[in-house]
C-alpha positions as CSV (number, residue, x, y, z in Angstrom):
1,M,65.7,7.1,-73.5
2,P,62.1,5.8,-73.2
3,P,59.3,8.2,-72.7
4,R,58.2,9.0,-69.2
5,P,55.1,7.2,-68.1
6,L,52.0,9.3,-67.6
7,G,50.5,9.5,-64.1
8,N,47.0,8.3,-63.7
9,F,45.9,10.8,-61.1
10,P,42.2,11.1,-60.0
11,L,40.3,14.2,-60.8
12,S,40.4,17.0,-58.3
13,L,37.6,17.3,-55.7
14,W,37.5,21.0,-56.6
15,G,37.0,20.6,-60.3
16,D,37.7,23.8,-62.2
17,R,36.1,26.0,-59.6
18,F,39.3,28.0,-58.9
19,S,40.6,28.1,-62.5
20,A,37.4,29.9,-63.5
21,F,38.0,32.9,-61.1
22,T,37.1,36.4,-62.4
23,L,38.0,39.6,-60.6
24,D,35.2,42.0,-59.8
25,T,36.9,45.4,-60.3
26,Q,34.0,47.3,-58.8
27,L,34.2,45.3,-55.6
28,L,38.0,45.7,-55.6
29,G,37.6,49.5,-55.9
30,K,35.1,49.6,-53.1
31,C,37.3,47.5,-50.9
32,S,40.3,49.8,-51.7
33,K,38.4,52.9,-50.7
34,E,37.3,51.2,-47.4
35,V,40.9,50.3,-46.7
36,E,42.1,53.9,-47.2
37,V,39.4,55.2,-44.9
38,L,40.4,52.6,-42.2
39,K,44.1,53.5,-42.6
40,E,43.3,57.2,-42.0
41,E,41.4,56.2,-38.9
42,V,44.3,54.2,-37.5
43,K,46.7,57.1,-38.3
44,D,44.4,59.5,-36.4
45,M,44.5,57.0,-33.5
46,L,48.3,57.1,-33.5
47,V,48.8,60.8,-33.8
48,L,50.2,62.1,-30.5
49,D,48.6,65.2,-29.0
50,H,51.2,67.6,-27.6
51,D,49.3,67.7,-24.3
52,D,49.3,63.9,-24.2
53,V,53.0,63.0,-24.3
54,G,52.8,59.5,-23.1
55,G,50.0,60.6,-20.9
56,G,48.2,57.9,-18.8
57,K,45.6,55.7,-20.3
58,S,45.9,57.2,-23.8
59,G,49.6,56.5,-23.9
60,A,49.1,52.9,-22.8
61,E,46.3,52.4,-25.4
62,K,48.5,53.7,-28.1
63,M,51.3,51.3,-27.1
64,V,48.8,48.4,-27.2
65,L,47.7,49.7,-30.7
66,I,51.3,49.7,-31.9
67,D,51.7,46.1,-30.6
68,A,48.5,45.0,-32.3
69,L,49.6,46.6,-35.6
70,E,53.0,44.9,-35.4
71,R,51.5,41.5,-34.6
72,H,49.1,41.7,-37.5
73,G,51.9,42.6,-39.9
74,V,50.6,46.0,-41.0
75,S,52.8,48.3,-38.9
76,Y,54.9,49.2,-42.0
77,L,51.9,51.2,-43.3
78,F,52.2,53.5,-40.2
79,Q,55.9,53.5,-39.6
80,K,56.3,57.3,-39.6
81,E,53.5,57.8,-37.1
82,I,54.8,55.0,-34.9
83,E,58.3,56.4,-34.8
84,E,57.0,59.9,-34.0
85,L,54.9,58.6,-31.2
86,L,57.7,56.6,-29.7
87,E,60.1,59.5,-30.0
88,N,57.8,61.6,-28.0
89,M,57.0,59.0,-25.4
90,F,60.5,57.7,-24.7
91,P,61.9,60.8,-22.8
92,K,59.1,60.5,-20.3
93,Y,59.3,56.7,-20.0
94,E,61.2,56.3,-16.7
95,E,59.7,59.2,-14.8
96,Y,56.1,58.6,-15.9
97,Y,55.7,54.9,-16.4
98,S,57.5,53.9,-13.2
99,H,54.7,55.6,-11.2
100,V,51.8,54.6,-13.4
101,F,52.6,51.0,-14.3
102,H,54.5,49.9,-11.2
103,D,52.1,47.1,-10.5
104,N,51.2,46.2,-14.1
105,L,53.7,43.7,-15.5
106,F,51.9,43.5,-18.9
107,M,52.3,47.3,-19.5
108,V,55.9,47.4,-18.3
109,S,56.9,44.5,-20.5
110,L,55.0,45.8,-23.5
111,H,56.6,49.2,-23.3
112,F,60.1,47.6,-22.7
113,R,59.7,45.3,-25.7
114,V,58.3,47.9,-28.1
115,F,60.9,50.5,-27.2
116,R,63.8,48.0,-27.5
117,Q,62.3,46.6,-30.8
118,H,62.4,50.1,-32.3
119,G,66.0,50.7,-31.3
120,Y,65.6,52.7,-28.1
121,D,68.4,52.2,-25.5
122,L,66.4,50.9,-22.6
123,S,68.4,48.9,-20.1
124,S,67.0,45.8,-18.5
125,S,69.3,46.2,-15.5
126,K,67.6,49.3,-14.4
127,Q,64.7,48.5,-12.1
128,P,62.6,51.7,-11.8
129,F,59.5,49.6,-11.4
130,L,60.2,47.9,-8.2
């Protein structure tokens, strides 16, 4: 078997810029600390007050936050807090949200999708919002 011919490829536009990467451990440590602080802030935002069981604007803001965390792919970091929040909000869903969000299709659909996505039995045939 004859030897395989060598390719005559041009040099890369990037040169050896990326092959000479060095990791700055001080910067990595600083960023890790900042990430931990931000994670705690988000957890505090998700924690449900007992007086605020799905209550009004705060409940809606928390549902929007859950949606944003899921869309950014970081909801796994806050899974316990999200499940607790949804568990406390779901029993009040029909009686509360049907009055508050009756004319806000975005909030109705957001709540419906998030609850269904997390395994809550929410029927689409019920129409408490009309």
